[in-house]
KEKOL-138720 format. One record per residue (C-alpha): residue in one letter; x, y, z; residue number from 1. Coordinates in steps of 0.2 Angstrom, whole numbers, plus 5000, padded with zeros to 4 digits. Layout:
N
[r "a"; [X; Y; Z]; NUM]
...
This chain:
438
[r "m"; [4876; 5471; 5456]; 1]
[r "e"; [4860; 5463; 5460]; 2]
[r "s"; [4855; 5449; 5448]; 3]
[r "w"; [4836; 5445; 5443]; 4]
[r "r"; [4825; 5433; 5453]; 5]
[r "e"; [4829; 5414; 5452]; 6]
[r "v"; [4818; 5403; 5441]; 7]
[r "s"; [4810; 5388; 5447]; 8]
[r "v"; [4815; 5373; 5437]; 9]
[r "p"; [4806; 5356; 5439]; 10]
[r "q"; [4817; 5340; 5443]; 11]
[r "l"; [4815; 5327; 5429]; 12]
[r "p"; [4816; 5308; 5432]; 13]
[r "g"; [4833; 5301; 5428]; 14]
[r "s"; [4846; 5312; 5420]; 15]
[r "g"; [4851; 5318; 5403]; 16]
[r "p"; [4867; 5315; 5393]; 17]
[r "e"; [4882; 5326; 5394]; 18]
[r "l"; [4881; 5342; 5383]; 19]
[r "r"; [4893; 5343; 5368]; 20]
[r "i"; [4895; 5360; 5361]; 21]
[r "r"; [4903; 5366; 5345]; 22]
[r "d"; [4919; 5375; 5350]; 23]
[r "t"; [4921; 5391; 5340]; 24]
[r "a"; [4940; 5389; 5342]; 25]
[r "t"; [4941; 5372; 5334]; 26]
[r "g"; [4925; 5370; 5325]; 27]
[r "q"; [4923; 5353; 5333]; 28]
[r "l"; [4911; 5346; 5346]; 29]
[r "a"; [4917; 5345; 5363]; 30]
[r "v"; [4911; 5340; 5380]; 31]
[r "a"; [4906; 5357; 5387]; 32]
[r "a"; [4909; 5354; 5406]; 33]
[r "q"; [4925; 5346; 5413]; 34]
[r "g"; [4919; 5342; 5430]; 35]
[r "p"; [4904; 5341; 5441]; 36]
[r "a"; [4904; 5360; 5443]; 37]
[r "a"; [4901; 5367; 5426]; 38]
[r "s"; [4907; 5385; 5424]; 39]
[r "m"; [4902; 5398; 5411]; 40]
[r "y"; [4905; 5417; 5408]; 41]
[r "a"; [4893; 5427; 5397]; 42]
[r "c"; [4897; 5444; 5390]; 43]
[r "g"; [4882; 5455; 5396]; 44]
[r "i"; [4874; 5471; 5390]; 45]
[r "t"; [4880; 5489; 5388]; 46]
[r "p"; [4865; 5497; 5395]; 47]
[r "y"; [4861; 5511; 5384]; 48]
[r "d"; [4845; 5504; 5376]; 49]
[r "s"; [4831; 5491; 5380]; 50]
[r "t"; [4833; 5473; 5378]; 51]
[r "h"; [4830; 5468; 5360]; 52]
[r "i"; [4827; 5451; 5352]; 53]
[r "g"; [4845; 5449; 5348]; 54]
[r "h"; [4849; 5450; 5366]; 55]
[r "a"; [4835; 5438; 5370]; 56]
[r "a"; [4841; 5425; 5357]; 57]
[r "t"; [4858; 5425; 5365]; 58]
[r "y"; [4853; 5424; 5383]; 59]
[r "n"; [4840; 5411; 5379]; 60]
[r "s"; [4854; 5400; 5371]; 61]
[r "w"; [4864; 5401; 5387]; 62]
[r "d"; [4849; 5398; 5397]; 63]
[r "l"; [4846; 5381; 5388]; 64]
[r "l"; [4864; 5377; 5391]; 65]
[r "q"; [4862; 5379; 5410]; 66]
[r "r"; [4846; 5369; 5409]; 67]
[r "v"; [4855; 5355; 5400]; 68]
[r "w"; [4869; 5355; 5412]; 69]
[r "r"; [4858; 5355; 5427]; 70]
[r "d"; [4848; 5340; 5420]; 71]
[r "s"; [4864; 5330; 5417]; 72]
[r "g"; [4868; 5332; 5435]; 73]
[r "h"; [4880; 5347; 5435]; 74]
[r "t"; [4880; 5362; 5447]; 75]
[r "v"; [4883; 5377; 5437]; 76]
[r "r"; [4894; 5393; 5441]; 77]
[r "y"; [4888; 5406; 5429]; 78]
[r "v"; [4895; 5424; 5429]; 79]
[r "q"; [4889; 5438; 5418]; 80]
[r "n"; [4895; 5456; 5416]; 81]
[r "v"; [4887; 5473; 5413]; 82]
[r "t"; [4897; 5486; 5404]; 83]
[r "d"; [4890; 5500; 5414]; 84]
[r "v"; [4903; 5513; 5408]; 85]
[r "d"; [4909; 5514; 5390]; 86]
[r "d"; [4908; 5525; 5375]; 87]
[r "p"; [4891; 5520; 5368]; 88]
[r "l"; [4883; 5523; 5385]; 89]
[r "l"; [4891; 5540; 5388]; 90]
[r "e"; [4887; 5545; 5370]; 91]
[r "r"; [4869; 5541; 5372]; 92]
[r "a"; [4867; 5550; 5388]; 93]
[r "d"; [4875; 5565; 5381]; 94]
[r "r"; [4864; 5565; 5366]; 95]
[r "d"; [4848; 5564; 5377]; 96]
[r "g"; [4855; 5576; 5390]; 97]
[r "e"; [4854; 5563; 5404]; 98]
[r "d"; [4866; 5557; 5418]; 99]
[r "w"; [4874; 5542; 5412]; 100]
[r "r"; [4872; 5533; 5428]; 101]
[r "e"; [4853; 5536; 5428]; 102]
[r "l"; [4852; 5529; 5410]; 103]
[r "a"; [4862; 5514; 5414]; 104]
[r "g"; [4852; 5511; 5430]; 105]
[r "r"; [4835; 5512; 5421]; 106]
[r "e"; [4841; 5500; 5407]; 107]
[r "i"; [4849; 5488; 5418]; 108]
[r "a"; [4832; 5487; 5428]; 109]
[r "r"; [4823; 5484; 5411]; 110]
[r "f"; [4835; 5471; 5406]; 111]
[r "r"; [4832; 5462; 5423]; 112]
[r "g"; [4813; 5463; 5420]; 113]
[r "d"; [4814; 5456; 5402]; 114]
[r "m"; [4825; 5441; 5408]; 115]
[r "e"; [4813; 5437; 5422]; 116]
[r "a"; [4798; 5438; 5409]; 117]
[r "l"; [4807; 5426; 5398]; 118]
[r "r"; [4811; 5415; 5413]; 119]
[r "i"; [4830; 5415; 5410]; 120]
[r "i"; [4840; 5407; 5424]; 121]
[r "p"; [4850; 5421; 5432]; 122]
[r "p"; [4869; 5421; 5434]; 123]
[r "a"; [4876; 5418; 5451]; 124]
[r "h"; [4885; 5435; 5449]; 125]
[r "l"; [4880; 5449; 5438]; 126]
[r "i"; [4895; 5461; 5439]; 127]
[r "g"; [4896; 5479; 5433]; 128]
[r "a"; [4912; 5487; 5426]; 129]
[r "v"; [4911; 5501; 5439]; 130]
[r "e"; [4910; 5489; 5454]; 131]
[r "a"; [4924; 5478; 5446]; 132]
[r "l"; [4936; 5493; 5445]; 133]
[r "p"; [4947; 5486; 5459]; 134]
[r "l"; [4948; 5469; 5451]; 135]
[r "i"; [4952; 5477; 5434]; 136]
[r "d"; [4966; 5488; 5442]; 137]
[r "r"; [4974; 5472; 5450]; 138]
[r "f"; [4973; 5463; 5433]; 139]
[r "n"; [4981; 5478; 5425]; 140]
[r "g"; [4995; 5477; 5438]; 141]
[r "l"; [4998; 5459; 5433]; 142]
[r "l"; [5000; 5464; 5414]; 143]
[r "a"; [5012; 5478; 5419]; 144]
[r "e"; [5022; 5465; 5429]; 145]
[r "r"; [5023; 5455; 5413]; 146]
[r "g"; [5030; 5470; 5404]; 147]
[r "a"; [5014; 5469; 5393]; 148]
[r "l"; [5008; 5487; 5394]; 149]
[r "y"; [5014; 5503; 5387]; 150]
[r "d"; [5009; 5521; 5389]; 151]
[r "l"; [5003; 5532; 5374]; 152]
[r "e"; [4999; 5550; 5379]; 153]
[r "s"; [4993; 5544; 5396]; 154]
[r "d"; [4982; 5530; 5389]; 155]
[r "t"; [4988; 5512; 5393]; 156]
[r "y"; [4989; 5499; 5379]; 157]
[r "f"; [4991; 5480; 5380]; 158]
[r "i"; [5005; 5473; 5369]; 159]
[r "r"; [4997; 5460; 5358]; 160]
[r "a"; [5014; 5453; 5353]; 161]
[r "a"; [5016; 5447; 5371]; 162]
[r "d"; [5004; 5433; 5368]; 163]
[r "a"; [5010; 5420; 5356]; 164]
[r "a"; [4993; 5412; 5355]; 165]
[r "f"; [4984; 5428; 5349]; 166]
[r "g"; [4972; 5424; 5335]; 167]
[r "s"; [4969; 5406; 5341]; 168]
[r "l"; [4951; 5409; 5343]; 169]
[r "s"; [4946; 5418; 5328]; 170]
[r "h"; [4959; 5412; 5316]; 171]
[r "l"; [4959; 5428; 5306]; 172]
[r "d"; [4973; 5436; 5296]; 173]
[r "p"; [4980; 5453; 5302]; 174]
[r "r"; [4970; 5462; 5288]; 175]
[r "e"; [4953; 5455; 5294]; 176]
[r "m"; [4957; 5458; 5312]; 177]
[r "t"; [4962; 5476; 5309]; 178]
[r "e"; [4945; 5479; 5299]; 179]
[r "l"; [4935; 5471; 5313]; 180]
[r "f"; [4944; 5480; 5327]; 181]
[r "a"; [4941; 5497; 5318]; 182]
[r "g"; [4922; 5493; 5317]; 183]
[r "h"; [4921; 5487; 5335]; 184]
[r "g"; [4927; 5501; 5345]; 185]
[r "g"; [4946; 5499; 5342]; 186]
[r "d"; [4958; 5512; 5336]; 187]
[r "p"; [4970; 5503; 5324]; 188]
[r "a"; [4975; 5519; 5315]; 189]
[r "r"; [4980; 5529; 5331]; 190]
[r "p"; [4997; 5536; 5328]; 191]
[r "g"; [5011; 5530; 5341]; 192]
[r "k"; [5004; 5513; 5344]; 193]
[r "k"; [5017; 5499; 5343]; 194]
[r "d"; [5004; 5488; 5334]; 195]
[r "p"; [4988; 5492; 5326]; 196]
[r "l"; [4980; 5478; 5336]; 197]
[r "d"; [4986; 5483; 5353]; 198]
[r "a"; [4971; 5485; 5364]; 199]
[r "l"; [4967; 5499; 5376]; 200]
[r "v"; [4966; 5493; 5394]; 201]
[r "w"; [4965; 5510; 5403]; 202]
[r "l"; [4959; 5527; 5395]; 203]
[r "s"; [4965; 5542; 5404]; 204]
[r "a"; [4953; 5555; 5411]; 205]
[r "r"; [4944; 5566; 5398]; 206]
[r "p"; [4936; 5582; 5402]; 207]
[r "g"; [4917; 5579; 5406]; 208]
[r "e"; [4919; 5560; 5407]; 209]
[r "p"; [4918; 5549; 5422]; 210]
[r "r"; [4935; 5544; 5430]; 211]
[r "w"; [4942; 5534; 5444]; 212]
[r "d"; [4959; 5533; 5452]; 213]
[r "s"; [4970; 5518; 5448]; 214]
[r "t"; [4988; 5513; 5448]; 215]
[r "l"; [4988; 5519; 5430]; 216]
[r "g"; [4981; 5536; 5434]; 217]
[r "p"; [4964; 5543; 5434]; 218]
[r "g"; [4952; 5536; 5420]; 219]
[r "r"; [4941; 5522; 5415]; 220]
[r "p"; [4944; 5504; 5409]; 221]
[r "g"; [4945; 5496; 5392]; 222]
[r "w"; [4932; 5484; 5387]; 223]
[r "h"; [4942; 5468; 5384]; 224]
[r "v"; [4951; 5469; 5400]; 225]
[r "e"; [4935; 5471; 5410]; 226]
[r "c"; [4929; 5454; 5405]; 227]
[r "a"; [4946; 5446; 5407]; 228]
[r "a"; [4947; 5453; 5425]; 229]
[r "i"; [4929; 5448; 5430]; 230]
[r "a"; [4929; 5431; 5422]; 231]
[r "t"; [4945; 5425; 5430]; 232]
[r "e"; [4941; 5433; 5447]; 233]
[r "y"; [4924; 5424; 5449]; 234]
[r "l"; [4928; 5408; 5439]; 235]
[r "g"; [4947; 5406; 5442]; 236]
[r "p"; [4961; 5406; 5429]; 237]
[r "s"; [4952; 5392; 5419]; 238]
[r "f"; [4934; 5389; 5416]; 239]
[r "d"; [4923; 5378; 5405]; 240]
[r "l"; [4914; 5390; 5393]; 241]
[r "q"; [4915; 5408; 5386]; 242]
[r "v"; [4899; 5412; 5377]; 243]
[r "g"; [4892; 5427; 5368]; 244]
[r "g"; [4886; 5433; 5351]; 245]
[r "s"; [4896; 5429; 5336]; 246]
[r "d"; [4900; 5448; 5334]; 247]
[r "l"; [4911; 5446; 5350]; 248]
[r "i"; [4923; 5433; 5343]; 249]
[r "f"; [4934; 5446; 5337]; 250]
[r "p"; [4940; 5458; 5344]; 251]
[r "h"; [4932; 5456; 5361]; 252]
[r "h"; [4934; 5437; 5365]; 253]
[r "e"; [4950; 5435; 5356]; 254]
[r "m"; [4957; 5450; 5366]; 255]
[r "s"; [4950; 5446; 5383]; 256]
[r "a"; [4958; 5428; 5382]; 257]
[r "s"; [4974; 5436; 5376]; 258]
[r "h"; [4975; 5447; 5391]; 259]
[r "a"; [4971; 5433; 5403]; 260]
[r "r"; [4984; 5422; 5395]; 261]
[r "v"; [4998; 5435; 5398]; 262]
[r "a"; [4992; 5441; 5415]; 263]
[r "l"; [4990; 5423; 5422]; 264]
[r "a"; [5005; 5415; 5413]; 265]
[r "g"; [5012; 5401; 5423]; 266]
[r "h"; [4995; 5394; 5428]; 267]
[r "d"; [4995; 5375; 5427]; 268]
[r "g"; [4983; 5371; 5413]; 269]
[r "p"; [4974; 5381; 5400]; 270]
[r "v"; [4971; 5399; 5404]; 271]
[r "f"; [4954; 5407; 5402]; 272]
[r "a"; [4940; 5397; 5393]; 273]
[r "r"; [4943; 5379; 5388]; 274]
[r "h"; [4929; 5381; 5375]; 275]
[r "y"; [4919; 5395; 5366]; 276]
[r "a"; [4901; 5395; 5360]; 277]
[r "h"; [4894; 5409; 5350]; 278]
[r "s"; [4876; 5413; 5345]; 279]
[r "g"; [4871; 5419; 5328]; 280]
[r "m"; [4865; 5437; 5323]; 281]
[r "i"; [4846; 5441; 5321]; 282]
[r "s"; [4840; 5452; 5307]; 283]
[r "l"; [4825; 5462; 5303]; 284]
[r "d"; [4819; 5467; 5286]; 285]
[r "g"; [4835; 5460; 5279]; 286]
[r "e"; [4847; 5469; 5290]; 287]
[r "k"; [4856; 5464; 5306]; 288]
[r "m"; [4846; 5470; 5321]; 289]
[r "s"; [4857; 5482; 5330]; 290]
[r "k"; [4856; 5498; 5340]; 291]
[r "s"; [4866; 5508; 5328]; 292]
[r "l"; [4854; 5504; 5314]; 293]
[r "g"; [4839; 5508; 5325]; 294]
[r "n"; [4830; 5492; 5318]; 295]
[r "l"; [4826; 5484; 5335]; 296]
[r "m"; [4812; 5473; 5341]; 297]
[r "f"; [4811; 5475; 5359]; 298]
[r "v"; [4806; 5462; 5371]; 299]
[r "s"; [4797; 5474; 5383]; 300]
[r "k"; [4786; 5481; 5369]; 301]
[r "l"; [4782; 5463; 5363]; 302]
[r "v"; [4776; 5458; 5380]; 303]
[r "s"; [4767; 5474; 5384]; 304]
[r "a"; [4758; 5472; 5368]; 305]
[r "g"; [4751; 5455; 5374]; 306]
[r "t"; [4764; 5443; 5367]; 307]
[r "e"; [4767; 5428; 5379]; 308]
[r "p"; [4785; 5426; 5384]; 309]
[r "g"; [4784; 5408; 5381]; 310]
[r "a"; [4779; 5411; 5362]; 311]
[r "i"; [4795; 5422; 5361]; 312]
[r "r"; [4805; 5408; 5368]; 313]
[r "l"; [4798; 5396; 5355]; 314]
[r "v"; [4802; 5408; 5341]; 315]
[r "l"; [4820; 5409; 5347]; 316]
[r "q"; [4821; 5390; 5350]; 317]
[r "s"; [4815; 5386; 5332]; 318]
[r "h"; [4832; 5391; 5326]; 319]
[r "h"; [4848; 5383; 5330]; 320]
[r "y"; [4858; 5395; 5342]; 321]
[r "h"; [4873; 5397; 5331]; 322]
[r "d"; [4863; 5401; 5315]; 323]
[r "d"; [4859; 5418; 5308]; 324]
[r "w"; [4841; 5421; 5305]; 325]
[r "a"; [4827; 5434; 5303]; 326]
[r "w"; [4813; 5439; 5315]; 327]
[r "t"; [4796; 5439; 5306]; 328]
[r "s"; [4778; 5441; 5311]; 329]
[r "d"; [4775; 5424; 5303]; 330]
[r "g"; [4788; 5416; 5314]; 331]
[r "l"; [4780; 5423; 5330]; 332]
[r "a"; [4762; 5417; 5324]; 333]
[r "a"; [4769; 5400; 5321]; 334]
[r "a"; [4776; 5399; 5338]; 335]
[r "e"; [4760; 5405; 5346]; 336]
[r "r"; [4751; 5391; 5336]; 337]
[r "r"; [4764; 5378; 5342]; 338]
[r "l"; [4761; 5384; 5360]; 339]
[r "a"; [4742; 5382; 5358]; 340]
[r "s"; [4744; 5365; 5350]; 341]
[r "w"; [4755; 5359; 5365]; 342]
[r "r"; [4742; 5365; 5377]; 343]
[r "a"; [4728; 5357; 5368]; 344]
[r "a"; [4737; 5341; 5369]; 345]
[r "l"; [4739; 5343; 5388]; 346]
[r "s"; [4721; 5346; 5389]; 347]
[r "a"; [4717; 5331; 5378]; 348]
[r "a"; [4728; 5320; 5389]; 349]
[r "t"; [4720; 5325; 5405]; 350]
[r "g"; [4702; 5329; 5401]; 351]
[r "a"; [4705; 5346; 5408]; 352]
[r "p"; [4703; 5363; 5400]; 353]
[r "a"; [4718; 5370; 5391]; 354]
[r "g"; [4729; 5380; 5403]; 355]
[r "s"; [4721; 5373; 5419]; 356]
[r "s"; [4732; 5366; 5433]; 357]
[r "a"; [4725; 5348; 5432]; 358]
[r "a"; [4741; 5341; 5424]; 359]
[r "g"; [4753; 5353; 5434]; 360]
[r "h"; [4759; 5341; 5447]; 361]
[r "s"; [4778; 5338; 5446]; 362]
[r "a"; [4786; 5322; 5439]; 363]
[r "a"; [4800; 5323; 5451]; 364]
[r "g"; [4803; 5307; 5461]; 365]
[r "h"; [4794; 5296; 5447]; 366]
[r "s"; [4804; 5285; 5436]; 367]
[r "v"; [4802; 5286; 5417]; 368]
[r "a"; [4796; 5268; 5417]; 369]
[r "g"; [4781; 5274; 5426]; 370]
[r "h"; [4775; 5283; 5410]; 371]
[r "s"; [4770; 5277; 5393]; 372]
[r "a"; [4783; 5273; 5380]; 373]
[r "a"; [4778; 5289; 5370]; 374]
[r "a"; [4781; 5300; 5384]; 375]
[r "a"; [4797; 5292; 5389]; 376]
[r "r"; [4803; 5293; 5371]; 377]
[r "t"; [4798; 5311; 5370]; 378]
[r "l"; [4809; 5316; 5385]; 379]
[r "a"; [4823; 5305; 5379]; 380]
[r "e"; [4823; 5314; 5362]; 381]
[r "m"; [4822; 5331; 5370]; 382]
[r "r"; [4837; 5327; 5380]; 383]
[r "d"; [4847; 5319; 5366]; 384]
[r "r"; [4843; 5334; 5354]; 385]
[r "l"; [4848; 5347; 5367]; 386]
[r "a"; [4864; 5338; 5372]; 387]
[r "d"; [4869; 5338; 5354]; 388]
[r "d"; [4875; 5356; 5353]; 389]
[r "l"; [4859; 5363; 5360]; 390]
[r "d"; [4848; 5357; 5345]; 391]
[r "a"; [4833; 5366; 5351]; 392]
[r "p"; [4823; 5364; 5335]; 393]
[r "g"; [4825; 5345; 5337]; 394]
[r "a"; [4819; 5346; 5354]; 395]
[r "l"; [4803; 5356; 5349]; 396]
[r "a"; [4800; 5343; 5335]; 397]
[r "a"; [4800; 5329; 5348]; 398]
[r "v"; [4786; 5338; 5358]; 399]
[r "d"; [4777; 5342; 5342]; 400]
[r "r"; [4776; 5323; 5338]; 401]
[r "w"; [4769; 5319; 5355]; 402]
[r "a"; [4756; 5333; 5354]; 403]
[r "a"; [4751; 5327; 5337]; 404]
[r "t"; [4749; 5309; 5342]; 405]
[r "v"; [4738; 5314; 5357]; 406]
[r "l"; [4728; 5326; 5347]; 407]
[r "a"; [4726; 5313; 5333]; 408]
[r "g"; [4719; 5300; 5346]; 409]
[r "r"; [4707; 5313; 5353]; 410]
[r "s"; [4700; 5318; 5336]; 411]
[r "g"; [4699; 5300; 5330]; 412]
[r "g"; [4685; 5297; 5342]; 413]
[r "d"; [4693; 5281; 5350]; 414]
[r "g"; [4689; 5287; 5368]; 415]
[r "q"; [4707; 5285; 5373]; 416]
[r "q"; [4717; 5298; 5383]; 417]
[r "a"; [4735; 5298; 5387]; 418]
[r "p"; [4738; 5295; 5405]; 419]
[r "a"; [4738; 5311; 5415]; 420]
[r "a"; [4755; 5306; 5422]; 421]
[r "d"; [4762; 5307; 5404]; 422]
[r "a"; [4755; 5325; 5402]; 423]
[r "s"; [4763; 5330; 5419]; 424]
[r "l"; [4780; 5323; 5412]; 425]
[r "i"; [4779; 5332; 5396]; 426]
[r "r"; [4774; 5348; 5405]; 427]
[r "d"; [4788; 5347; 5417]; 428]
[r "a"; [4801; 5343; 5403]; 429]
[r "v"; [4795; 5358; 5392]; 430]
[r "d"; [4797; 5369; 5408]; 431]
[r "a"; [4814; 5361; 5414]; 432]
[r "l"; [4823; 5360; 5397]; 433]
[r "l"; [4815; 5373; 5386]; 434]
[r "g"; [4810; 5386; 5400]; 435]
[r "v"; [4792; 5387; 5393]; 436]
[r "e"; [4777; 5386; 5405]; 437]
[r "l"; [4762; 5376; 5398]; 438]
């Protein structure tokens, strides 16, 4: 599947510190990348509706993560899936009297457009479940070889008891797991299952539903095995980070990792993700923003109504990625004021009208020593804050302080202007590290 267009990222002088991320499995900060090539798998959309602010917040978080990795000298291998066949998609298509493939294609195209508008760095591989069917079939074959599958009325289930480490990500008790499983597409109460938490890996063909041939018979894949197969195919048996929204911790990420541990048993070293990071949930009017509740704020509608994508990013970055928070019109207005303030400071620093290209030359190739202490300190603070578990609010505050200092100097009438090279450095830092064009 085609990803969206690459984003141009300025090269900053020097390099940032190593990113440390709060690992969901341990609750502890850990160095996010093990070697020079940092690797990450992000769970993607099920394309039955437009990209909403909850999606934008999640993918903005992993975009910041990529930017920090790149700034600290890593190459990045980033893979994301698209669940382009699943019950929610088929149900929406049936409700609207539309072919499920046309619905998926339209919403995937809209998602690409929204990600481009927000200047999200694309994954190297954007893989749909349908195109990954051969990978999933091979992966299911590995599970079968381990004796970890069983048949129930032609459907095929994974035996969760085959994985002694099941639960090591979420640390939930069986009752909590069962409740969450039932609420997130699972079927713990189905008669005949060996364990309520056994997960479907292959759904046998149903009348009127899409089907594909496989070694398990005609049908379509389960959700958790899809990501396990794609992640390990493109990133190998072990990779640095599995990321997604906090609603995916259980059952999805727990079960995907469990599938992989069993299928790839015997691999030398940890199997699947070495660390996990999860973004918080976004609410609107006091309720979690979700498609099922119908209370969504869509990226495309905000942009078409004239909201600048950079302002949307600043709303998202004014909250720590793993916090839950509420989208409000006041929050958007504050982000627009912040963006205007930063641009006014650039204008004051260069003597050029706000938004002009006078300060737009790249700082690449210049040393931080060639800039004022204030500009160098601002870059260092941004890097330090983002390297500390993606503290985006702290990075924004560093730019706020620089802008306030510049604007105070101008309004004080002392005739002093910050060097234009400083403005260029700040402009490039905001672009490279925060993804916001000034």
